[in-house]
Structures are given as structure tokens and as C-alpha cells.
MILO-96059 format. One record per residue: residue in three letters; x, y, z of N, C-alpha, C in turn. Coordinates in steps of 0.02 Angstrom, whole numbers, plus 50000, padded with zeros to 5 digits. Atoms other than C-alpha are relative to their C-alpha. Last residue first. Layout:
MILO-96059
ATOM   residu     n_u     n_v     n_w    ca_u    ca_v    ca_w     c_u     c_v     c_w
ATOM      ALA       X       Y       Z       X       Y       Z       X       Y       Z
...
//
This chain:
MILO-96059
ATOM   residu     n_u     n_v     n_w    ca_u    ca_v    ca_w     c_u     c_v     c_w
ATOM      UNK   49951   49991   50091   50661   49608   49764   50041   50029   50016
ATOM      UNK   49984   50066   50076   50582   49521   49896   50035   49996   49970
ATOM      UNK   49943   50009   49953   50590   49681   50048   50014   49918   49952
ATOM      UNK   49957   49968   50023   50453   49771   49921   50070   49955   50050
ATOM      UNK   49981   49942   49933   50341   49623   49967   50047   50024   49979
ATOM      UNK   49953   50034   49929   50301   49541   49796   50001   50043   50041
ATOM      UNK   50027   50006   49946   50138   49619   49707   50072   49957   50050
ATOM      UNK   50023   49959   49994   50221   49724   49559   49981   49980   50085
ATOM      UNK   49941   49927   49963   50314   49584   49512   49987   50057   50029
ATOM      UNK   49973   49945   49988   50187   49448   49480   50041   50051   50030
ATOM      UNK   49991   49982   50112   50215   49283   49414   49960   50086   50016
ATOM      UNK   49973   50034   50077   50265   49232   49594   49987   50039   49955
ATOM      UNK   49953   50001   49989   50161   49309   49728   50052   50000   49966
ATOM      UNK   50001   49977   50013   50010   49268   49649   50063   50060   49989
ATOM      UNK   50029   50019   50048   50059   49093   49659   49996   50101   49955
ATOM      UNK   49946   50042   50019   50088   49108   49839   50034   50011   49911
ATOM      UNK   49940   49932   49946   49961   49211   49877   50065   49966   49986
ATOM      UNK   49985   49955   50041   49872   49078   49772   50008   50048   50006
ATOM      UNK   49961   50028   50091   49928   48951   49845   49999   50045   49951
ATOM      UNK   49936   49995   49990   49903   49010   50017   50041   49977   49952
ATOM      UNK   49960   49959   50036   49726   49043   50014   50035   50018   49992
ATOM      UNK   50015   50030   50057   49666   48860   50067   49998   50055   49959
ATOM      UNK   49915   50051   50015   49757   48909   50252   49984   49994   49926
ATOM      UNK   49945   49946   50007   49633   49093   50231   50065   49942   49995
ATOM      UNK   49986   49965   50022   49486   48993   50238   50065   50015   49968
ATOM      UNK   49966   50037   50063   49493   48910   50368   50011   49982   49949
ATOM      UNK   49996   50082   50004   49465   49028   50481   50016   49961   49977
ATOM      UNK   49996   50037   50043   49425   49202   50391   49993   49934   50045
ATOM      UNK   50082   49998   50003   49321   49304   50530   50014   49925   49927
ATOM      UNK   50051   50008   49966   49481   49331   50608   49948   49956   49998
ATOM      UNK   49959   50069   49978   49631   49330   50489   49962   49970   50064
ATOM      UNK   50013   50063   50052   49497   49460   50370   50049   49927   50039
ATOM      UNK   50056   50071   50015   49478   49573   50514   50015   49952   49975
ATOM      UNK   50018   50049   49927   49642   49644   50531   49936   49962   50014
ATOM      UNK   49972   50056   49982   49647   49661   50353   50007   49977   50072
ATOM      UNK   50024   50079   50041   49466   49723   50343   50055   49986   50004
ATOM      UNK   50100   50028   49977   49488   49884   50474   49985   49960   49984
ATOM      UNK   50012   49989   49924   49676   49979   50481   49928   49950   50020
ATOM      UNK   49938   50002   49944   49759   49964   50330   49961   49970   50113
ATOM      UNK   50026   50085   49994   49562   49903   50237   50071   49998   50036
ATOM      UNK   50046   50051   49960   49520   50086   50291   50027   49915   49983
ATOM      UNK   50013   49993   49937   49671   50168   50265   49943   49967   50033
ATOM      UNK   49936   50022   49977   49692   50128   50070   50007   49988   50103
ATOM      UNK   50000   50053   50015   49539   50182   50036   50048   49956   50034
ATOM      UNK   50018   50011   49961   49555   50339   50139   49973   49928   50001
ATOM      UNK   49979   50005   49918   49704   50348   50042   49961   49972   50064
ATOM      UNK   49925   50053   49986   49631   50339   49878   50014   49983   50075
ATOM      UNK   50029   50063   50007   49476   50433   49888   50048   49938   50021
ATOM      UNK   50050   50022   49947   49567   50576   49947   49961   49944   49996
ATOM      UNK   49957   50025   49929   49692   50578   49814   49967   49956   50084
ATOM      UNK   49985   50068   50025   49553   50567   49675   50012   49979   50083
ATOM      UNK   50075   50044   49964   49443   50702   49781   50031   49942   49976
ATOM      UNK   50002   50036   49914   49624   50797   49765   49928   49952   50010
ATOM      UNK   49937   50034   49993   49658   50772   49573   49999   49980   50083
ATOM      UNK   50035   50073   50022   49461   50813   49519   50056   49973   50035
ATOM      UNK   50054   50015   49934   49485   50994   49648   49976   49928   49957
ATOM      UNK   49978   49962   49953   49654   51037   49526   49963   49960   50069
ATOM      UNK   50014   49965   49950   49554   50992   49370   50068   49985   50078
ATOM      UNK   50051   49990   49958   49602   50864   49252   50043   50049   50040
ATOM      UNK   49962   49998   49939   49717   50896   49117   49936   50005   50025
ATOM      UNK   49973   49949   49927   49615   50865   48975   50018   49995   50057
ATOM      UNK   49944   49968   50044   49609   50730   48812   49998   50069   50040
ATOM      UNK   50005   49924   50029   49494   50631   48939   50053   50009   49967
ATOM      UNK   50024   49983   50039   49517   50428   48942   49984   50115   49954
ATOM      UNK   49962   50033   50076   49653   50413   49063   49965   50000   49935
ATOM      UNK   49967   49970   50016   49561   50524   49168   50048   49994   49953
ATOM      UNK   50033   49915   50010   49385   50449   49173   50069   50068   49972
ATOM      UNK   50020   50020   50089   49460   50279   49163   50002   50074   49963
ATOM      UNK   49949   49971   50002   49552   50330   49375   49992   49997   49885
ATOM      UNK   49947   49928   50010   49400   50395   49411   50071   49993   49958
ATOM      UNK   50053   49942   50052   49312   50221   49365   50016   50096   49978
ATOM      UNK   50010   50014   50060   49428   50125   49438   49962   50064   49933
ATOM      UNK   49947   50024   50036   49433   50192   49574   50014   50004   49950
ATOM      UNK   49972   49938   50007   49266   50196   49591   50041   50039   49996
ATOM      UNK   50030   49959   50115   49251   50001   49536   50007   50079   50031
ATOM      UNK   49950   50008   50043   49385   49984   49707   49964   50023   49928
ATOM      UNK   49943   49956   49991   49264   50061   49827   50059   50008   49945
ATOM      UNK   50021   49923   50028   49114   49968   49766   50043   50054   49998
ATOM      UNK   50024   50027   50085   49223   49794   49781   49968   50075   49970
ATOM      UNK   49964   50024   50056   49277   49818   49934   50002   49996   49932
ATOM      UNK   49962   49943   50007   49108   49886   50017   50085   49993   49941
ATOM      UNK   50033   49952   50044   49053   49742   49955   50050   50088   49986
ATOM      UNK   50000   50033   50082   49156   49632   50027   49970   50014   49964
ATOM      UNK   49939   49980   50011   49152   49722   50204   49989   49967   49903
ATOM      UNK   49987   49943   49989   48975   49683   50226   50061   50080   49963
ATOM      UNK   50048   49989   50073   48963   49508   50144   50039   50058   50015
ATOM      UNK   50060   50009   49990   49102   49471   50310   49990   50058   49933
ATOM      UNK   50073   49962   49977   49268   49452   50263   49936   50004   50020
ATOM      UNK   49974   50001   49894   49385   49284   50245   49961   50097   50012
ATOM      UNK   50021   50037   49966   49320   49289   50048   50005   49959   50105
ATOM      UNK   50082   50028   49985   49346   49427   50001   49993   49957   50049
ATOM      UNK   49989   49982   49908   49547   49455   50088   49915   49982   49963
ATOM      UNK   49971   50015   49926   49626   49344   49937   49957   50024   50062
ATOM      UNK   49983   50066   50023   49522   49388   49756   50010   49955   50084
ATOM      UNK   50079   50033   49985   49441   49547   49806   50019   49923   49979
ATOM      UNK   50049   50027   49921   49614   49573   49845   49956   49999   49996
ATOM      UNK   49971   50075   49936   49717   49498   49696   49953   50036   50088
ATOM      UNK   50007   50064   50011   49595   49589   49587   50029   49943   50063
ATOM      UNK   50071   50006   49994   49627   49765   49657   49964   49934   50006
ATOM      UNK   50007   50036   49939   49804   49718   49644   49907   49987   50029
ATOM      UNK   49968   50038   49944   49820   49675   49481   49979   49979   50080
ATOM      UNK   50059   50012   50043   49706   49854   49408   50032   49912   50038
ATOM      UNK   50037   50007   49969   49847   49946   49528   49931   49962   49993
ATOM      UNK   50011   49983   49930   49994   49900   49487   49934   49980   50018
ATOM      UNK   49946   50048   49986   50093   49905   49295   49985   49984   50106
ATOM      UNK   49972   50053   50021   49928   49956   49229   50054   49970   50007
ATOM      UNK   50052   50049   50017   49868   50078   49339   50009   49915   49978
ATOM      UNK   50015   50044   49985   49996   50136   49393   49965   49979   49999
ATOM      UNK   49928   50054   49962   50064   50210   49232   49995   49935   50050
ATOM      UNK   50028   50044   50054   49891   50286   49199   50053   49954   50006
ATOM      UNK   50074   50058   49990   49871   50358   49342   50006   49968   49953
ATOM      UNK   49968   50070   49939   50056   50414   49329   49961   49975   50024
ATOM      UNK   49969   50092   50034   50013   50469   49151   49998   49960   50027
ATOM      UNK   50021   50057   50038   49871   50561   49232   50040   49970   49979
ATOM      UNK   50039   50049   49923   49987   50663   49378   49969   49934   49938
ATOM      UNK   49950   50097   49982   50103   50708   49205   49949   49944   50057
ATOM      UNK   49981   50066   50059   49947   50788   49129   50050   49958   50029
ATOM      UNK   50065   50039   50018   49900   50897   49294   50012   49937   49939
ATOM      UNK   50000   50055   49910   50102   50949   49325   49912   49947   49981
ATOM      UNK   49949   50098   50000   50084   50987   49162   50006   49973   50056
ATOM      UNK   50040   50060   50064   49914   51092   49163   50066   49942   49967
ATOM      UNK   50006   50004   50075   49975   51185   49308   50021   49974   49944
ATOM      UNK   50048   49950   49999   49897   51193   49487   50032   50003   49912
ATOM      UNK   49980   49953   50065   50049   51141   49569   49979   50045   49955
ATOM      UNK   49949   49965   49978   49964   51085   49727   50033   50057   49916
ATOM      UNK   50027   49914   49984   49874   51001   49613   49984   50048   50030
ATOM      UNK   50002   49991   50084   50032   50884   49567   49911   50098   49985
ATOM      UNK   49972   49965   50032   50068   50885   49736   49990   50044   49940
ATOM      UNK   50020   49950   49952   49928   50801   49779   50017   50069   49982
ATOM      UNK   50061   49991   50008   49904   50670   49655   49996   50089   50012
ATOM      UNK   49976   49958   50060   50105   50658   49700   49926   50020   49981
ATOM      UNK   49944   49921   49967   50048   50604   49887   50013   50046   49915
ATOM      UNK   50012   49944   49998   49924   50498   49828   50015   50063   50012
ATOM      UNK   50032   49955   50059   50032   50410   49714   49952   50072   50029
ATOM      UNK   49959   49946   50037   50145   50385   49868   49931   50025   49951
ATOM      UNK   50040   49943   49962   49971   50304   49978   50058   50079   49947
ATOM      UNK   50094   49988   49999   49957   50186   49834   49998   50094   50038
ATOM      UNK   50030   49972   50091   50130   50153   49817   49958   50016   50018
ATOM      UNK   49978   49946   50002   50130   50115   50040   50015   50033   49909
ATOM      UNK   50048   49956   49980   49979   50004   49989   50064   50053   50010
//
């Protein structure tokens, strides 16, 4: 999640700068982050964490991922640089989502997941092996 928090920070910096170059750069950064990490990361979380949490949390996880995905797609498809307000809103959504996962969702998953957690070990290892962006930082 560190890279997601850094992305939120860079979006805020581009918004604060306000120049079209900075805002265009933020769009390019979003496109790169989506293609290299976020799209797969969202799918991994839903696959691995979804079975371990309550229905309410599973729905929230999916809805927040889709909301972020839609906003990123809007920026990627737009022919103009996003406004500073739009960049700040996206940064806020991304950071709030990450904080919720880290502080509430992930700590709850092992408590609720029980036996399902062991069954996901092979899938977690496959993701770890096959998607370099998913590897833990200290494994690189």
C-alpha cells in the first residue's frame, strides 16, 4: 500500500502545482500505476481478502475499487488534464480506501476467515511469484 499512498501524495502535489504540465503528468502517472499495479492489486485483494471478510466489507471493498477504477478511467480517457480539485478528490478517495483496508479490513480478515485462510495460501504464492508488482518490497 505504500505505493498507493505515494501516488495519492503525488496527485496532491500536482494539484497544488496547478500547472497543466503537472496535471498532465499526474494523468500519465495514474495510467502507469493502473497498468503496472493497481488493476492487478484490486483483483488480488478481492480474490484473497473477499472470502475472509463479512458480506458488508466484501461489498464495500468491491464498490471502492470500482469507484477508484472509474475515476482513473475518466482521467485516462480525457483529452484534457484533470482539475486540481479532481486530483485532490481522487487522492482523498485512494488514501481513505487504503487506510480503511489497513486499519479495519485486513486486521479483521484472519479473525473471520478461519479455515478459508489456509486455502488461499497457494493463490497468494502464485500472485507473489507471477506478478512482480505484487511482491513484498523486501523480496525484490
